[in-house]
TINUVO-709011 format. One line per 2 residues: number of its first residue (from 0); their letters; for each residue y, z, x of N, C-alpha, C. Coordinates in nm, 2 decimals. Each point is the difference from the previous one (the first is absolute). Layout:
<recs>
NUM	a	Y:Z:X:Y:Z:X:Y:Z:X  ...
</recs>
This chain:
<recs>
0	md	-3.41:-1.34:-0.10:0.11:0.09:-0.01:0.12:-0.08:-0.05  0.07:0.06:-0.11:0.12:-0.06:-0.06:0.12:0.04:0.09
2	sm	0.07:-0.09:0.05:0.12:0.03:0.08:0.12:0.01:-0.08  0.01:-0.04:-0.12:0.11:0.02:-0.08:-0.02:0.12:-0.10
4	pa	0.11:0.09:-0.01:-0.01:0.11:-0.10:0.00:-0.05:-0.14  -0.06:0.07:-0.08:0.00:-0.03:-0.15:0.13:0.01:-0.06
6	ah	0.09:0.08:0.05:0.13:0.02:-0.06:0.11:0.01:0.12  0.12:-0.05:-0.04:0.11:0.00:0.10:0.12:0.07:-0.04
8	ii	0.07:0.07:0.08:0.12:0.06:-0.01:0.12:-0.07:0.05  0.09:-0.04:-0.07:0.11:-0.07:0.05:0.12:0.10:0.05
10	nv	0.04:0.09:-0.08:0.10:0.09:0.04:-0.05:0.14:0.02  0.04:0.07:0.10:-0.06:0.13:0.03:0.12:0.10:0.00
12	gn	0.00:0.10:-0.08:0.11:0.09:-0.01:-0.03:0.12:-0.08  0.09:0.07:-0.05:-0.02:0.12:-0.08:0.06:-0.03:-0.14
14	lq	-0.05:0.07:-0.10:0.05:-0.01:-0.14:0.14:0.05:-0.01  0.04:0.11:0.08:0.13:0.05:0.01:0.10:-0.10:0.06
16	tv	0.11:-0.02:-0.08:0.10:-0.08:0.05:0.11:0.09:0.06  0.05:-0.04:0.12:0.10:0.07:0.06:0.11:-0.10:0.05
18	sv	0.12:0.05:0.01:0.11:-0.09:0.05:-0.01:0.00:0.15  0.07:-0.10:0.06:0.00:-0.02:0.15:0.05:0.13:0.06
20	re	0.10:0.06:-0.06:0.06:0.12:0.06:-0.10:0.12:-0.01  -0.08:0.01:-0.11:-0.10:0.10:-0.01:-0.12:-0.02:0.10
22	wv	-0.03:-0.13:0.02:-0.11:-0.03:0.09:0.04:0.03:0.15  0.13:-0.04:0.03:0.05:0.04:0.14:0.00:0.15:0.02
24	tq	0.05:0.07:-0.10:0.00:0.15:0.00:-0.14:0.06:0.02  -0.10:-0.06:-0.06:-0.13:0.05:0.02:-0.06:-0.04:0.13
26	cy	0.04:-0.11:0.05:-0.04:-0.04:0.13:0.05:0.10:0.11  0.13:0.03:-0.01:0.06:0.09:0.09:-0.06:0.13:0.00
28	ac	-0.03:0.04:-0.13:-0.07:0.14:-0.01:-0.13:0.01:0.07  -0.07:-0.11:0.02:-0.12:0.00:0.09:0.03:0.05:0.14
30	fd	0.12:-0.02:0.04:0.03:0.04:0.14:0.10:0.12:0.00  0.00:0.07:-0.12:0.08:0.13:-0.01:0.15:-0.04:0.02
32	rv	0.05:-0.11:-0.05:0.13:-0.05:0.02:0.06:-0.03:-0.14  0.13:-0.01:-0.01:0.08:-0.03:-0.12:0.09:-0.12:0.04
34	ps	-0.01:-0.11:-0.08:0.07:-0.11:0.04:0.15:0.01:-0.04  0.08:-0.07:0.06:0.14:-0.02:-0.05:0.01:-0.15:-0.04
36	fv	0.08:-0.02:-0.11:0.01:-0.14:-0.05:0.14:-0.05:0.02  0.02:-0.12:0.03:0.13:-0.06:0.02:0.00:-0.13:-0.09
38	nv	0.10:-0.02:-0.09:0.01:-0.12:-0.07:0.05:-0.11:0.08  -0.07:-0.12:0.00:0.04:-0.12:0.07:0.09:-0.08:-0.08
40	ek	0.13:-0.02:0.04:0.09:-0.08:-0.08:0.04:-0.13:0.06  -0.03:-0.01:0.13:0.03:-0.12:0.07:-0.09:-0.11:-0.04
42	kv	0.04:-0.13:-0.01:-0.08:-0.12:-0.02:-0.07:-0.04:0.13  -0.12:0.06:0.02:-0.09:-0.03:0.11:-0.13:-0.04:-0.06
44	eq	-0.07:-0.10:0.07:-0.13:-0.04:-0.04:-0.10:0.12:-0.01  -0.04:0.03:-0.12:-0.08:0.11:-0.02:-0.13:0.01:0.08
46	rk	-0.05:-0.12:0.03:-0.13:0.00:0.08:0.02:0.06:0.14  0.12:0.00:0.05:0.02:0.06:0.13:-0.01:0.15:0.00
48	yf	0.02:0.07:-0.11:-0.01:0.14:0.00:-0.10:0.07:-0.10  -0.05:-0.09:-0.08:-0.10:0.06:-0.09:-0.11:-0.12:-0.02
50	pf	-0.12:0.05:0.05:-0.11:-0.11:0.01:-0.06:-0.05:-0.14  0.02:0.08:-0.10:-0.06:-0.04:-0.13:0.11:-0.04:-0.11
52	yd	0.10:-0.06:0.04:0.11:-0.02:-0.09:-0.04:-0.09:-0.13  -0.09:-0.09:0.02:-0.04:-0.08:-0.11:-0.14:0.03:-0.06
54	ye	-0.04:0.12:0.02:-0.13:0.05:-0.05:0.00:0.07:-0.13  -0.08:-0.03:-0.08:-0.01:0.07:-0.14:-0.07:0.13:0.02
56	yc	0.07:0.11:-0.03:-0.05:0.14:0.03:-0.09:0.05:-0.11  0.01:-0.05:-0.12:-0.09:0.05:-0.10:-0.12:-0.09:-0.02
58	ld	-0.12:0.05:0.04:-0.12:-0.07:0.00:-0.09:0.03:-0.12  -0.06:-0.10:-0.04:-0.10:0.03:-0.11:-0.14:0.04:0.07
60	vq	-0.03:0.13:-0.02:-0.13:0.05:0.07:-0.10:0.03:-0.10  0.00:-0.07:-0.12:-0.10:0.02:-0.10:-0.14:-0.04:0.05
62	rq	-0.01:-0.11:0.07:-0.13:-0.05:0.04:-0.05:0.10:0.11  0.08:0.05:0.08:-0.03:0.10:0.10:-0.06:0.12:-0.08
64	qe	0.07:0.05:-0.11:-0.06:0.11:-0.07:-0.13:-0.03:-0.06  -0.03:-0.12:-0.05:-0.13:-0.03:-0.06:-0.11:0.01:0.11
66	ic	0.03:-0.05:0.12:-0.10:-0.01:0.10:-0.02:0.14:0.07  0.12:0.06:0.03:-0.01:0.12:0.07:0.09:0.11:-0.07
68	pq	-0.05:0.06:-0.10:0.09:0.10:-0.08:0.06:0.12:0.08  -0.07:0.03:0.11:0.04:0.12:0.07:0.10:-0.05:0.11
70	it	0.13:0.04:-0.01:0.09:-0.04:0.10:0.06:0.12:0.08  0.05:-0.03:0.12:0.06:0.11:0.08:0.14:0.02:-0.04
72	pl	0.05:0.11:-0.03:0.13:0.03:-0.04:0.10:-0.06:0.11  0.11:-0.05:-0.05:0.10:-0.06:0.09:0.02:0.09:0.12
74	qe	0.05:0.12:-0.02:0.04:0.08:0.12:-0.11:0.02:0.09  -0.13:0.02:-0.04:-0.11:0.02:0.07:-0.03:-0.13:0.09
76	gl	0.02:-0.12:-0.06:-0.02:-0.11:0.07:0.11:-0.02:0.11  0.13:0.03:-0.03:0.09:-0.01:0.09:-0.02:0.10:0.12
78	qe	-0.06:0.11:-0.03:-0.03:0.10:0.10:-0.11:-0.07:0.10  -0.10:-0.05:-0.06:-0.10:-0.06:0.08:0.05:-0.11:0.09
80	aa	0.09:-0.09:-0.06:0.06:-0.10:0.08:0.09:0.05:0.11  0.07:0.10:-0.03:0.09:0.07:0.10:-0.09:0.05:0.12
82	aw	-0.12:0.06:-0.03:-0.08:0.06:0.11:-0.06:-0.12:0.08  -0.03:-0.11:-0.07:-0.06:-0.12:0.07:0.11:-0.05:0.09
84	yl	0.12:-0.01:-0.05:0.11:-0.05:0.08:0.02:0.09:0.13  0.01:0.13:-0.03:0.02:0.08:0.12:-0.11:-0.01:0.11
86	sh	-0.12:-0.04:-0.04:-0.11:-0.01:0.10:-0.01:-0.13:0.05  0.08:-0.11:-0.06:-0.01:-0.13:0.04:0.14:-0.07:0.02
88	en	0.11:0.09:0.03:0.13:-0.04:0.01:0.02:-0.11:0.10  -0.07:0.01:0.12:0.01:-0.10:0.11:-0.05:-0.13:-0.04
90	ev	-0.08:-0.02:-0.11:-0.06:-0.12:-0.04:0.08:-0.07:-0.10  0.11:0.06:-0.07:0.08:-0.05:-0.10:0.11:-0.09:0.06
92	nk	0.01:-0.12:-0.06:0.11:-0.09:0.05:0.12:0.03:-0.08  0.09:0.09:0.05:0.11:0.05:-0.07:0.12:-0.10:0.01
94	kp	0.07:-0.02:-0.11:0.12:-0.08:0.00:0.12:0.09:0.01  0.10:-0.05:0.06:0.13:0.08:0.03:0.09:0.01:-0.12
96	yp	-0.06:0.04:-0.12:0.09:0.00:-0.11:0.11:0.11:0.01  -0.04:0.12:0.05:0.10:0.11:0.00:0.12:-0.04:0.10
98	ay	-0.02:-0.06:0.10:0.10:-0.05:0.10:0.09:-0.11:-0.06  -0.06:-0.08:-0.08:0.07:-0.11:-0.06:0.09:0.06:-0.12
100	id	-0.05:0.09:-0.07:0.08:0.07:-0.10:0.12:0.07:0.07  -0.03:0.08:0.10:0.11:0.07:0.07:0.11:-0.10:0.05
102	dn	-0.04:-0.10:0.05:0.09:-0.10:0.07:0.07:-0.09:-0.10  -0.06:-0.03:-0.12:0.06:-0.09:-0.08:0.04:0.03:-0.15
104	lv	-0.06:0.12:-0.04:0.03:0.04:-0.14:0.06:0.13:-0.02  0.00:0.09:0.10:0.06:0.13:-0.02:0.14:0.00:0.04
</recs>
């Protein structure tokens, strides 16, 4: 039995590009909520309130499309992730980002 797959996918994502604001809005929609946004103007280490500050958001998913052309639409995938979260919430290691934002940035 061959233990290595014939093809590899490096980046996993959707072809649709969305802004961080759009992504957050769609995540909130999974819980029937609407986010409110606050611009951060203080000079604070970004890593303390936003976990992906140095992450490239636009991924090349061409290889993924070649290997697996059928993809789950973004909103459907977010809904599935939200449902998983709700049934496993006590297993998630949450970081206190909202409290940090309230105490230091708002």
